[in-house]
mmCIF file of the N, C-alpha and C atoms, coordinates in Angstrom:
data_MODEL
# 
_entry.id   MODEL 
# 
loop_
_atom_site.group_PDB 
_atom_site.id 
_atom_site.type_symbol 
_atom_site.label_atom_id 
_atom_site.label_alt_id 
_atom_site.label_comp_id 
_atom_site.label_asym_id 
_atom_site.label_entity_id 
_atom_site.label_seq_id 
_atom_site.pdbx_PDB_ins_code 
_atom_site.Cartn_x 
_atom_site.Cartn_y 
_atom_site.Cartn_z 
_atom_site.occupancy 
_atom_site.B_iso_or_equiv 
_atom_site.pdbx_formal_charge 
_atom_site.auth_seq_id 
_atom_site.auth_comp_id 
_atom_site.auth_asym_id 
_atom_site.auth_atom_id 
_atom_site.pdbx_PDB_model_num 
ATOM 1   N N  . MET A 1 1  ? 14.705  -12.092 -3.128 1.00 0.00 ? 1  MET A N  1 
ATOM 2   C CA . MET A 1 1  ? 14.081  -10.892 -2.610 1.00 0.00 ? 1  MET A CA 1 
ATOM 3   C C  . MET A 1 1  ? 13.535  -11.200 -1.222 1.00 0.00 ? 1  MET A C  1 
ATOM 4   N N  . HIS A 1 2  ? 13.751  -10.282 -0.312 1.00 0.00 ? 2  HIS A N  1 
ATOM 5   C CA . HIS A 1 2  ? 13.339  -10.473 1.070  1.00 0.00 ? 2  HIS A CA 1 
ATOM 6   C C  . HIS A 1 2  ? 12.286  -9.436  1.441  1.00 0.00 ? 2  HIS A C  1 
ATOM 7   N N  . PHE A 1 3  ? 11.104  -9.909  1.824  1.00 0.00 ? 3  PHE A N  1 
ATOM 8   C CA . PHE A 1 3  ? 10.040  -9.017  2.264  1.00 0.00 ? 3  PHE A CA 1 
ATOM 9   C C  . PHE A 1 3  ? 10.059  -8.948  3.783  1.00 0.00 ? 3  PHE A C  1 
ATOM 10  N N  . ASP A 1 4  ? 10.372  -7.783  4.322  1.00 0.00 ? 4  ASP A N  1 
ATOM 11  C CA . ASP A 1 4  ? 10.390  -7.576  5.772  1.00 0.00 ? 4  ASP A CA 1 
ATOM 12  C C  . ASP A 1 4  ? 9.263   -6.616  6.119  1.00 0.00 ? 4  ASP A C  1 
ATOM 13  N N  . ILE A 1 5  ? 8.173   -7.166  6.628  1.00 0.00 ? 5  ILE A N  1 
ATOM 14  C CA . ILE A 1 5  ? 6.988   -6.355  6.898  1.00 0.00 ? 5  ILE A CA 1 
ATOM 15  C C  . ILE A 1 5  ? 7.221   -5.355  8.035  1.00 0.00 ? 5  ILE A C  1 
ATOM 16  N N  . THR A 1 6  ? 8.292   -5.550  8.817  1.00 0.00 ? 6  THR A N  1 
ATOM 17  C CA . THR A 1 6  ? 8.584   -4.599  9.893  1.00 0.00 ? 6  THR A CA 1 
ATOM 18  C C  . THR A 1 6  ? 9.251   -3.333  9.364  1.00 0.00 ? 6  THR A C  1 
ATOM 19  N N  . GLN A 1 7  ? 9.749   -3.375  8.142  1.00 0.00 ? 7  GLN A N  1 
ATOM 20  C CA . GLN A 1 7  ? 10.322  -2.191  7.501  1.00 0.00 ? 7  GLN A CA 1 
ATOM 21  C C  . GLN A 1 7  ? 9.207   -1.464  6.763  1.00 0.00 ? 7  GLN A C  1 
ATOM 22  N N  . HIS A 1 8  ? 8.727   -0.389  7.319  1.00 0.00 ? 8  HIS A N  1 
ATOM 23  C CA . HIS A 1 8  ? 7.635   0.360   6.702  1.00 0.00 ? 8  HIS A CA 1 
ATOM 24  C C  . HIS A 1 8  ? 8.133   1.061   5.440  1.00 0.00 ? 8  HIS A C  1 
ATOM 25  N N  . ASN A 1 9  ? 7.337   0.983   4.372  1.00 0.00 ? 9  ASN A N  1 
ATOM 26  C CA . ASN A 1 9  ? 7.708   1.673   3.147  1.00 0.00 ? 9  ASN A CA 1 
ATOM 27  C C  . ASN A 1 9  ? 6.542   2.482   2.574  1.00 0.00 ? 9  ASN A C  1 
ATOM 28  N N  . VAL A 1 10 ? 5.481   2.653   3.360  1.00 0.00 ? 10 VAL A N  1 
ATOM 29  C CA . VAL A 1 10 ? 4.334   3.461   2.946  1.00 0.00 ? 10 VAL A CA 1 
ATOM 30  C C  . VAL A 1 10 ? 4.235   4.653   3.884  1.00 0.00 ? 10 VAL A C  1 
ATOM 31  N N  . GLY A 1 11 ? 4.345   5.847   3.317  1.00 0.00 ? 11 GLY A N  1 
ATOM 32  C CA . GLY A 1 11 ? 4.298   7.072   4.110  1.00 0.00 ? 11 GLY A CA 1 
ATOM 33  C C  . GLY A 1 11 ? 2.878   7.454   4.505  1.00 0.00 ? 11 GLY A C  1 
ATOM 34  N N  . ASN A 1 12 ? 2.756   8.520   5.288  1.00 0.00 ? 12 ASN A N  1 
ATOM 35  C CA . ASN A 1 12 ? 1.461   8.922   5.835  1.00 0.00 ? 12 ASN A CA 1 
ATOM 36  C C  . ASN A 1 12 ? 0.471   9.372   4.769  1.00 0.00 ? 12 ASN A C  1 
ATOM 37  N N  . ILE A 1 13 ? 0.896   10.172  3.818  1.00 0.00 ? 13 ILE A N  1 
ATOM 38  C CA . ILE A 1 13 ? -0.023  10.635  2.770  1.00 0.00 ? 13 ILE A CA 1 
ATOM 39  C C  . ILE A 1 13 ? -0.428  9.465   1.893  1.00 0.00 ? 13 ILE A C  1 
ATOM 40  N N  . ASP A 1 14 ? 0.528   8.633   1.523  1.00 0.00 ? 14 ASP A N  1 
ATOM 41  C CA . ASP A 1 14 ? 0.257   7.430   0.737  1.00 0.00 ? 14 ASP A CA 1 
ATOM 42  C C  . ASP A 1 14 ? -0.717  6.528   1.494  1.00 0.00 ? 14 ASP A C  1 
ATOM 43  N N  . ARG A 1 15 ? -0.515  6.401   2.785  1.00 0.00 ? 15 ARG A N  1 
ATOM 44  C CA . ARG A 1 15 ? -1.367  5.577   3.635  1.00 0.00 ? 15 ARG A CA 1 
ATOM 45  C C  . ARG A 1 15 ? -2.806  6.096   3.655  1.00 0.00 ? 15 ARG A C  1 
ATOM 46  N N  . LEU A 1 16 ? -2.971  7.404   3.769  1.00 0.00 ? 16 LEU A N  1 
ATOM 47  C CA . LEU A 1 16 ? -4.288  8.015   3.784  1.00 0.00 ? 16 LEU A CA 1 
ATOM 48  C C  . LEU A 1 16 ? -5.014  7.802   2.456  1.00 0.00 ? 16 LEU A C  1 
ATOM 49  N N  . ILE A 1 17 ? -4.304  8.000   1.358  1.00 0.00 ? 17 ILE A N  1 
ATOM 50  C CA . ILE A 1 17 ? -4.904  7.812   0.034  1.00 0.00 ? 17 ILE A CA 1 
ATOM 51  C C  . ILE A 1 17 ? -5.322  6.359   -0.165 1.00 0.00 ? 17 ILE A C  1 
ATOM 52  N N  . ARG A 1 18 ? -4.459  5.427   0.227  1.00 0.00 ? 18 ARG A N  1 
ATOM 53  C CA . ARG A 1 18 ? -4.784  4.002   0.093  1.00 0.00 ? 18 ARG A CA 1 
ATOM 54  C C  . ARG A 1 18 ? -6.024  3.651   0.910  1.00 0.00 ? 18 ARG A C  1 
ATOM 55  N N  . ALA A 1 19 ? -6.109  4.163   2.133  1.00 0.00 ? 19 ALA A N  1 
ATOM 56  C CA . ALA A 1 19 ? -7.251  3.855   2.996  1.00 0.00 ? 19 ALA A CA 1 
ATOM 57  C C  . ALA A 1 19 ? -8.548  4.414   2.402  1.00 0.00 ? 19 ALA A C  1 
ATOM 58  N N  . LEU A 1 20 ? -8.514  5.656   1.932  1.00 0.00 ? 20 LEU A N  1 
ATOM 59  C CA . LEU A 1 20 ? -9.716  6.269   1.371  1.00 0.00 ? 20 LEU A CA 1 
ATOM 60  C C  . LEU A 1 20 ? -10.184 5.547   0.103  1.00 0.00 ? 20 LEU A C  1 
ATOM 61  N N  . VAL A 1 21 ? -9.258  5.260   -0.790 1.00 0.00 ? 21 VAL A N  1 
ATOM 62  C CA . VAL A 1 21 ? -9.617  4.564   -2.033 1.00 0.00 ? 21 VAL A CA 1 
ATOM 63  C C  . VAL A 1 21 ? -10.099 3.145   -1.717 1.00 0.00 ? 21 VAL A C  1 
ATOM 64  N N  . GLY A 1 22 ? -9.452  2.496   -0.762 1.00 0.00 ? 22 GLY A N  1 
ATOM 65  C CA . GLY A 1 22 ? -9.870  1.149   -0.369 1.00 0.00 ? 22 GLY A CA 1 
ATOM 66  C C  . GLY A 1 22 ? -11.290 1.117   0.163  1.00 0.00 ? 22 GLY A C  1 
ATOM 67  N N  . VAL A 1 23 ? -11.624 2.063   1.029  1.00 0.00 ? 23 VAL A N  1 
ATOM 68  C CA . VAL A 1 23 ? -12.980 2.131   1.578  1.00 0.00 ? 23 VAL A CA 1 
ATOM 69  C C  . VAL A 1 23 ? -13.989 2.421   0.468  1.00 0.00 ? 23 VAL A C  1 
ATOM 70  N N  . LEU A 1 24 ? -13.646 3.349   -0.422 1.00 0.00 ? 24 LEU A N  1 
ATOM 71  C CA . LEU A 1 24 ? -14.561 3.672   -1.521 1.00 0.00 ? 24 LEU A CA 1 
ATOM 72  C C  . LEU A 1 24 ? -14.808 2.468   -2.430 1.00 0.00 ? 24 LEU A C  1 
ATOM 73  N N  . LEU A 1 25 ? -13.763 1.688   -2.701 1.00 0.00 ? 25 LEU A N  1 
ATOM 74  C CA . LEU A 1 25 ? -13.932 0.502   -3.539 1.00 0.00 ? 25 LEU A CA 1 
ATOM 75  C C  . LEU A 1 25 ? -14.797 -0.554  -2.859 1.00 0.00 ? 25 LEU A C  1 
ATOM 76  N N  . ILE A 1 26 ? -14.630 -0.723  -1.561 1.00 0.00 ? 26 ILE A N  1 
ATOM 77  C CA . ILE A 1 26 ? -15.435 -1.698  -0.830 1.00 0.00 ? 26 ILE A CA 1 
ATOM 78  C C  . ILE A 1 26 ? -16.893 -1.244  -0.784 1.00 0.00 ? 26 ILE A C  1 
ATOM 79  N N  . VAL A 1 27 ? -17.134 0.028   -0.555 1.00 0.00 ? 27 VAL A N  1 
ATOM 80  C CA . VAL A 1 27 ? -18.500 0.552   -0.546 1.00 0.00 ? 27 VAL A CA 1 
ATOM 81  C C  . VAL A 1 27 ? -19.137 0.398   -1.924 1.00 0.00 ? 27 VAL A C  1 
ATOM 82  N N  . ALA A 1 28 ? -18.341 0.586   -2.976 1.00 0.00 ? 28 ALA A N  1 
ATOM 83  C CA . ALA A 1 28 ? -18.864 0.453   -4.337 1.00 0.00 ? 28 ALA A CA 1 
ATOM 84  C C  . ALA A 1 28 ? -19.371 -0.961  -4.604 1.00 0.00 ? 28 ALA A C  1 
ATOM 85  N N  . VAL A 1 29 ? -18.757 -1.958  -3.998 1.00 0.00 ? 29 VAL A N  1 
ATOM 86  C CA . VAL A 1 29 ? -19.209 -3.339  -4.176 1.00 0.00 ? 29 VAL A CA 1 
ATOM 87  C C  . VAL A 1 29 ? -20.620 -3.493  -3.611 1.00 0.00 ? 29 VAL A C  1 
ATOM 88  N N  . PHE A 1 30 ? -20.884 -2.889  -2.468 1.00 0.00 ? 30 PHE A N  1 
ATOM 89  C CA . PHE A 1 30 ? -22.205 -2.986  -1.868 1.00 0.00 ? 30 PHE A CA 1 
ATOM 90  C C  . PHE A 1 30 ? -23.249 -2.178  -2.625 1.00 0.00 ? 30 PHE A C  1 
ATOM 91  N N  . ARG A 1 31 ? -22.784 -1.285  -3.478 1.00 0.00 ? 31 ARG A N  1 
ATOM 92  C CA . ARG A 1 31 ? -23.706 -0.487  -4.283 1.00 0.00 ? 31 ARG A CA 1 
ATOM 93  C C  . ARG A 1 31 ? -23.863 -1.059  -5.698 1.00 0.00 ? 31 ARG A C  1 
ATOM 94  N N  . GLY A 1 32 ? -23.326 -2.268  -5.918 1.00 0.00 ? 32 GLY A N  1 
ATOM 95  C CA . GLY A 1 32 ? -23.564 -2.947  -7.178 1.00 0.00 ? 32 GLY A CA 1 
ATOM 96  C C  . GLY A 1 32 ? -22.373 -3.054  -8.110 1.00 0.00 ? 32 GLY A C  1 
ATOM 97  N N  . SER A 1 33 ? -21.207 -2.656  -7.688 1.00 0.00 ? 33 SER A N  1 
ATOM 98  C CA . SER A 1 33 ? -20.019 -2.734  -8.533 1.00 0.00 ? 33 SER A CA 1 
ATOM 99  C C  . SER A 1 33 ? -19.442 -4.153  -8.510 1.00 0.00 ? 33 SER A C  1 
ATOM 100 N N  . SER A 1 34 ? -18.409 -4.363  -9.279 1.00 0.00 ? 34 SER A N  1 
ATOM 101 C CA . SER A 1 34 ? -17.758 -5.668  -9.389 1.00 0.00 ? 34 SER A CA 1 
ATOM 102 C C  . SER A 1 34 ? -17.068 -6.067  -8.081 1.00 0.00 ? 34 SER A C  1 
ATOM 103 N N  . TRP A 1 35 ? -17.055 -7.363  -7.798 1.00 0.00 ? 35 TRP A N  1 
ATOM 104 C CA . TRP A 1 35 ? -16.408 -7.881  -6.598 1.00 0.00 ? 35 TRP A CA 1 
ATOM 105 C C  . TRP A 1 35 ? -14.899 -7.691  -6.655 1.00 0.00 ? 35 TRP A C  1 
ATOM 106 N N  . PHE A 1 36 ? -14.337 -7.565  -7.858 1.00 0.00 ? 36 PHE A N  1 
ATOM 107 C CA . PHE A 1 36 ? -12.893 -7.354  -7.994 1.00 0.00 ? 36 PHE A CA 1 
ATOM 108 C C  . PHE A 1 36 ? -12.475 -6.049  -7.315 1.00 0.00 ? 36 PHE A C  1 
ATOM 109 N N  . GLY A 1 37 ? -13.317 -5.029  -7.399 1.00 0.00 ? 37 GLY A N  1 
ATOM 110 C CA . GLY A 1 37 ? -13.029 -3.763  -6.719 1.00 0.00 ? 37 GLY A CA 1 
ATOM 111 C C  . GLY A 1 37 ? -12.965 -3.939  -5.221 1.00 0.00 ? 37 GLY A C  1 
ATOM 112 N N  . GLY A 1 38 ? -13.791 -4.820  -4.677 1.00 0.00 ? 38 GLY A N  1 
ATOM 113 C CA . GLY A 1 38 ? -13.759 -5.098  -3.242 1.00 0.00 ? 38 GLY A CA 1 
ATOM 114 C C  . GLY A 1 38 ? -12.469 -5.756  -2.803 1.00 0.00 ? 38 GLY A C  1 
ATOM 115 N N  . ILE A 1 39 ? -11.982 -6.669  -3.636 1.00 0.00 ? 39 ILE A N  1 
ATOM 116 C CA . ILE A 1 39 ? -10.706 -7.321  -3.324 1.00 0.00 ? 39 ILE A CA 1 
ATOM 117 C C  . ILE A 1 39 ? -9.568  -6.311  -3.381 1.00 0.00 ? 39 ILE A C  1 
ATOM 118 N N  . LEU A 1 40 ? -9.574  -5.483  -4.418 1.00 0.00 ? 40 LEU A N  1 
ATOM 119 C CA . LEU A 1 40 ? -8.552  -4.447  -4.529 1.00 0.00 ? 40 LEU A CA 1 
ATOM 120 C C  . LEU A 1 40 ? -8.637  -3.480  -3.348 1.00 0.00 ? 40 LEU A C  1 
ATOM 121 N N  . GLY A 1 41 ? -9.843  -3.120  -2.943 1.00 0.00 ? 41 GLY A N  1 
ATOM 122 C CA . GLY A 1 41 ? -10.028 -2.245  -1.790 1.00 0.00 ? 41 GLY A CA 1 
ATOM 123 C C  . GLY A 1 41 ? -9.496  -2.869  -0.513 1.00 0.00 ? 41 GLY A C  1 
ATOM 124 N N  . ALA A 1 42 ? -9.722  -4.170  -0.336 1.00 0.00 ? 42 ALA A N  1 
ATOM 125 C CA . ALA A 1 42 ? -9.217  -4.863  0.851  1.00 0.00 ? 42 ALA A CA 1 
ATOM 126 C C  . ALA A 1 42 ? -7.689  -4.890  0.865  1.00 0.00 ? 42 ALA A C  1 
ATOM 127 N N  . VAL A 1 43 ? -7.083  -5.090  -0.300 1.00 0.00 ? 43 VAL A N  1 
ATOM 128 C CA . VAL A 1 43 ? -5.618  -5.076  -0.391 1.00 0.00 ? 43 VAL A CA 1 
ATOM 129 C C  . VAL A 1 43 ? -5.081  -3.687  -0.055 1.00 0.00 ? 43 VAL A C  1 
ATOM 130 N N  . LEU A 1 44 ? -5.730  -2.658  -0.578 1.00 0.00 ? 44 LEU A N  1 
ATOM 131 C CA . LEU A 1 44 ? -5.299  -1.286  -0.276 1.00 0.00 ? 44 LEU A CA 1 
ATOM 132 C C  . LEU A 1 44 ? -5.429  -0.981  1.216  1.00 0.00 ? 44 LEU A C  1 
ATOM 133 N N  . LEU A 1 45 ? -6.527  -1.417  1.829  1.00 0.00 ? 45 LEU A N  1 
ATOM 134 C CA . LEU A 1 45 ? -6.687  -1.203  3.272  1.00 0.00 ? 45 LEU A CA 1 
ATOM 135 C C  . LEU A 1 45 ? -5.623  -1.953  4.069  1.00 0.00 ? 45 LEU A C  1 
ATOM 136 N N  . ALA A 1 46 ? -5.304  -3.165  3.653  1.00 0.00 ? 46 ALA A N  1 
ATOM 137 C CA . ALA A 1 46 ? -4.282  -3.944  4.361  1.00 0.00 ? 46 ALA A CA 1 
ATOM 138 C C  . ALA A 1 46 ? -2.910  -3.282  4.249  1.00 0.00 ? 46 ALA A C  1 
ATOM 139 N N  . THR A 1 47 ? -2.559  -2.815  3.051  1.00 0.00 ? 47 THR A N  1 
ATOM 140 C CA . THR A 1 47 ? -1.247  -2.165  2.899  1.00 0.00 ? 47 THR A CA 1 
ATOM 141 C C  . THR A 1 47 ? -1.200  -0.845  3.657  1.00 0.00 ? 47 THR A C  1 
ATOM 142 N N  . ALA A 1 48 ? -2.333  -0.153  3.765  1.00 0.00 ? 48 ALA A N  1 
ATOM 143 C CA . ALA A 1 48 ? -2.374  1.079   4.559  1.00 0.00 ? 48 ALA A CA 1 
ATOM 144 C C  . ALA A 1 48 ? -2.217  0.753   6.041  1.00 0.00 ? 48 ALA A C  1 
ATOM 145 N N  . TYR A 1 49 ? -2.879  -0.294  6.501  1.00 0.00 ? 49 TYR A N  1 
ATOM 146 C CA . TYR A 1 49 ? -2.818  -0.670  7.915  1.00 0.00 ? 49 TYR A CA 1 
ATOM 147 C C  . TYR A 1 49 ? -1.410  -1.113  8.325  1.00 0.00 ? 49 TYR A C  1 
ATOM 148 N N  . PHE A 1 50 ? -0.803  -1.982  7.522  1.00 0.00 ? 50 PHE A N  1 
ATOM 149 C CA . PHE A 1 50 ? 0.517   -2.515  7.857  1.00 0.00 ? 50 PHE A CA 1 
ATOM 150 C C  . PHE A 1 50 ? 1.658   -1.586  7.450  1.00 0.00 ? 50 PHE A C  1 
ATOM 151 N N  . ARG A 1 51 ? 1.361   -0.529  6.668  1.00 0.00 ? 51 ARG A N  1 
ATOM 152 C CA . ARG A 1 51 ? 2.356   0.429   6.190  1.00 0.00 ? 51 ARG A CA 1 
ATOM 153 C C  . ARG A 1 51 ? 3.463   -0.272  5.405  1.00 0.00 ? 51 ARG A C  1 
ATOM 154 N N  . PHE A 1 52 ? 3.076   -1.319  4.689  1.00 0.00 ? 52 PHE A N  1 
ATOM 155 C CA . PHE A 1 52 ? 4.033   -2.101  3.913  1.00 0.00 ? 52 PHE A CA 1 
ATOM 156 C C  . PHE A 1 52 ? 3.398   -2.495  2.585  1.00 0.00 ? 52 PHE A C  1 
ATOM 157 N N  . CYS A 1 53 ? 4.112   -2.240  1.496  1.00 0.00 ? 53 CYS A N  1 
ATOM 158 C CA . CYS A 1 53 ? 3.638   -2.608  0.171  1.00 0.00 ? 53 CYS A CA 1 
ATOM 159 C C  . CYS A 1 53 ? 4.699   -3.501  -0.491 1.00 0.00 ? 53 CYS A C  1 
ATOM 160 N N  . PRO A 1 54 ? 4.362   -4.756  -0.783 1.00 0.00 ? 54 PRO A N  1 
ATOM 161 C CA . PRO A 1 54 ? 5.335   -5.653  -1.417 1.00 0.00 ? 54 PRO A CA 1 
ATOM 162 C C  . PRO A 1 54 ? 5.801   -5.154  -2.781 1.00 0.00 ? 54 PRO A C  1 
ATOM 163 N N  . ILE A 1 55 ? 4.950   -4.472  -3.510 1.00 0.00 ? 55 ILE A N  1 
ATOM 164 C CA . ILE A 1 55 ? 5.348   -3.952  -4.820 1.00 0.00 ? 55 ILE A CA 1 
ATOM 165 C C  . ILE A 1 55 ? 6.418   -2.874  -4.657 1.00 0.00 ? 55 ILE A C  1 
ATOM 166 N N  . TYR A 1 56 ? 6.305   -2.032  -3.623 1.00 0.00 ? 56 TYR A N  1 
ATOM 167 C CA . TYR A 1 56 ? 7.339   -1.034  -3.349 1.00 0.00 ? 56 TYR A CA 1 
ATOM 168 C C  . TYR A 1 56 ? 8.674   -1.718  -3.059 1.00 0.00 ? 56 TYR A C  1 
ATOM 169 N N  . THR A 1 57 ? 8.645   -2.829  -2.335 1.00 0.00 ? 57 THR A N  1 
ATOM 170 C CA . THR A 1 57 ? 9.876   -3.554  -2.027 1.00 0.00 ? 57 THR A CA 1 
ATOM 171 C C  . THR A 1 57 ? 10.499  -4.113  -3.307 1.00 0.00 ? 57 THR A C  1 
ATOM 172 N N  . PHE A 1 58 ? 9.670   -4.631  -4.186 1.00 0.00 ? 58 PHE A N  1 
ATOM 173 C CA . PHE A 1 58 ? 10.154  -5.188  -5.450 1.00 0.00 ? 58 PHE A CA 1 
ATOM 174 C C  . PHE A 1 58 ? 10.896  -4.124  -6.267 1.00 0.00 ? 58 PHE A C  1 
ATOM 175 N N  . PHE A 1 59 ? 10.377  -2.897  -6.280 1.00 0.00 ? 59 PHE A N  1 
ATOM 176 C CA . PHE A 1 59 ? 11.003  -1.809  -7.028 1.00 0.00 ? 59 PHE A CA 1 
ATOM 177 C C  . PHE A 1 59 ? 11.954  -0.967  -6.174 1.00 0.00 ? 59 PHE A C  1 
ATOM 178 N N  . ASN A 1 60 ? 12.211  -1.406  -4.933 1.00 0.00 ? 60 ASN A N  1 
ATOM 179 C CA . ASN A 1 60 ? 13.131  -0.714  -4.026 1.00 0.00 ? 60 ASN A CA 1 
ATOM 180 C C  . ASN A 1 60 ? 12.721  0.751   -3.839 1.00 0.00 ? 60 ASN A C  1 
ATOM 181 N N  . PHE A 1 61 ? 11.442  0.959   -3.547 1.00 0.00 ? 61 PHE A N  1 
ATOM 182 C CA . PHE A 1 61 ? 10.876  2.295   -3.393 1.00 0.00 ? 61 PHE A CA 1 
ATOM 183 C C  . PHE A 1 61 ? 10.249  2.430   -2.020 1.00 0.00 ? 61 PHE A C  1 
ATOM 184 N N  . SER A 1 62 ? 10.227  3.650   -1.502 1.00 0.00 ? 62 SER A N  1 
ATOM 185 C CA . SER A 1 62 ? 9.558   3.922   -0.241 1.00 0.00 ? 62 SER A CA 1 
ATOM 186 C C  . SER A 1 62 ? 8.988   5.333   -0.276 1.00 0.00 ? 62 SER A C  1 
ATOM 187 N N  . SER A 1 63 ? 7.730   5.472   0.141  1.00 0.00 ? 63 SER A N  1 
ATOM 188 C CA . SER A 1 63 ? 7.142   6.806   0.269  1.00 0.00 ? 63 SER A CA 1 
ATOM 189 C C  . SER A 1 63 ? 7.209   7.284   1.714  1.00 0.00 ? 63 SER A C  1 
ATOM 190 N N  . ASP A 1 64 ? 7.790   6.475   2.587  1.00 0.00 ? 64 ASP A N  1 
ATOM 191 C CA . ASP A 1 64 ? 7.955   6.832   4.001  1.00 0.00 ? 64 ASP A CA 1 
ATOM 192 C C  . ASP A 1 64 ? 9.262   7.587   4.163  1.00 0.00 ? 64 ASP A C  1 
ATOM 193 N N  . SER A 1 65 ? 9.167   8.863   4.526  1.00 0.00 ? 65 SER A N  1 
ATOM 194 C CA . SER A 1 65 ? 10.370  9.698   4.626  1.00 0.00 ? 65 SER A CA 1 
ATOM 195 C C  . SER A 1 65 ? 11.272  9.293   5.787  1.00 0.00 ? 65 SER A C  1 
ATOM 196 N N  . SER A 1 66 ? 10.755  8.549   6.758  1.00 0.00 ? 66 SER A N  1 
ATOM 197 C CA . SER A 1 66 ? 11.590  8.138   7.875  1.00 0.00 ? 66 SER A CA 1 
ATOM 198 C C  . SER A 1 66 ? 12.375  6.863   7.572  1.00 0.00 ? 66 SER A C  1 
ATOM 199 N N  . ASN A 1 67 ? 12.094  6.222   6.431  1.00 0.00 ? 67 ASN A N  1 
ATOM 200 C CA . ASN A 1 67 ? 12.790  5.001   6.046  1.00 0.00 ? 67 ASN A CA 1 
ATOM 201 C C  . ASN A 1 67 ? 14.048  5.377   5.258  1.00 0.00 ? 67 ASN A C  1 
ATOM 202 N N  . LYS A 1 68 ? 15.193  5.161   5.851  1.00 0.00 ? 68 LYS A N  1 
ATOM 203 C CA . LYS A 1 68 ? 16.477  5.491   5.217  1.00 0.00 ? 68 LYS A CA 1 
ATOM 204 C C  . LYS A 1 68 ? 17.171  4.277   4.651  1.00 0.00 ? 68 LYS A C  1 
ATOM 205 N N  . ASP A 1 69 ? 16.525  3.092   4.686  1.00 0.00 ? 69 ASP A N  1 
ATOM 206 C CA . ASP A 1 69 ? 17.167  1.848   4.258  1.00 0.00 ? 69 ASP A CA 1 
ATOM 207 C C  . ASP A 1 69 ? 17.035  1.561   2.778  1.00 0.00 ? 69 ASP A C  1 
ATOM 208 N N  . VAL A 1 70 ? 16.379  2.405   2.037  1.00 0.00 ? 70 VAL A N  1 
ATOM 209 C CA . VAL A 1 70 ? 16.203  2.181   0.602  1.00 0.00 ? 70 VAL A CA 1 
ATOM 210 C C  . VAL A 1 70 ? 17.489  2.553   -0.110 1.00 0.00 ? 70 VAL A C  1 
ATOM 211 N N  . ALA A 1 71 ? 17.982  1.628   -0.923 1.00 0.00 ? 71 ALA A N  1 
ATOM 212 C CA . ALA A 1 71 ? 19.249  1.847   -1.626 1.00 0.00 ? 71 ALA A CA 1 
ATOM 213 C C  . ALA A 1 71 ? 19.085  2.922   -2.695 1.00 0.00 ? 71 ALA A C  1 
ATOM 214 N N  . PRO A 1 72 ? 20.172  3.645   -3.013 1.00 0.00 ? 72 PRO A N  1 
ATOM 215 C CA . PRO A 1 72 ? 20.107  4.642   -4.084 1.00 0.00 ? 72 PRO A CA 1 
ATOM 216 C C  . PRO A 1 72 ? 19.749  3.982   -5.415 1.00 0.00 ? 72 PRO A C  1 
ATOM 217 N N  . GLN A 1 73 ? 19.121  4.732   -6.306 1.00 0.00 ? 73 GLN A N  1 
ATOM 218 C CA . GLN A 1 73 ? 18.644  4.199   -7.574 1.00 0.00 ? 73 GLN A CA 1 
ATOM 219 C C  . GLN A 1 73 ? 19.774  3.795   -8.517 1.00 0.00 ? 73 GLN A C  1 
ATOM 220 N N  . GLY A 1 74 ? 20.955  4.359   -8.365 1.00 0.00 ? 74 GLY A N  1 
ATOM 221 C CA . GLY A 1 74 ? 22.051  4.071   -9.279 1.00 0.00 ? 74 GLY A CA 1 
ATOM 222 C C  . GLY A 1 74 ? 22.736  2.763   -9.028 1.00 0.00 ? 74 GLY A C  1 
ATOM 223 N N  . LYS A 1 75 ? 22.406  2.053   -7.978 1.00 0.00 ? 75 LYS A N  1 
ATOM 224 C CA . LYS A 1 75 ? 23.120  0.819   -7.627 1.00 0.00 ? 75 LYS A CA 1 
ATOM 225 C C  . LYS A 1 75 ? 22.278  -0.389  -7.790 1.00 0.00 ? 75 LYS A C  1 
# 
């Protein structure tokens, strides 16, 4: 499996949701929540910033409508 971070696979709406949830999880840590939520929030913010999700690559998925390099599901 080849991870190419220059191939964006996170679309704009997905990116916005990831950023918002990531910020909320990080803020929750400062309000007394588990540190695990902060780590998850940081990962979500990073994937939103880089517009690349390794899990999407593993499942050959993309929420970015401008990415035409994703193979059809039948192959």
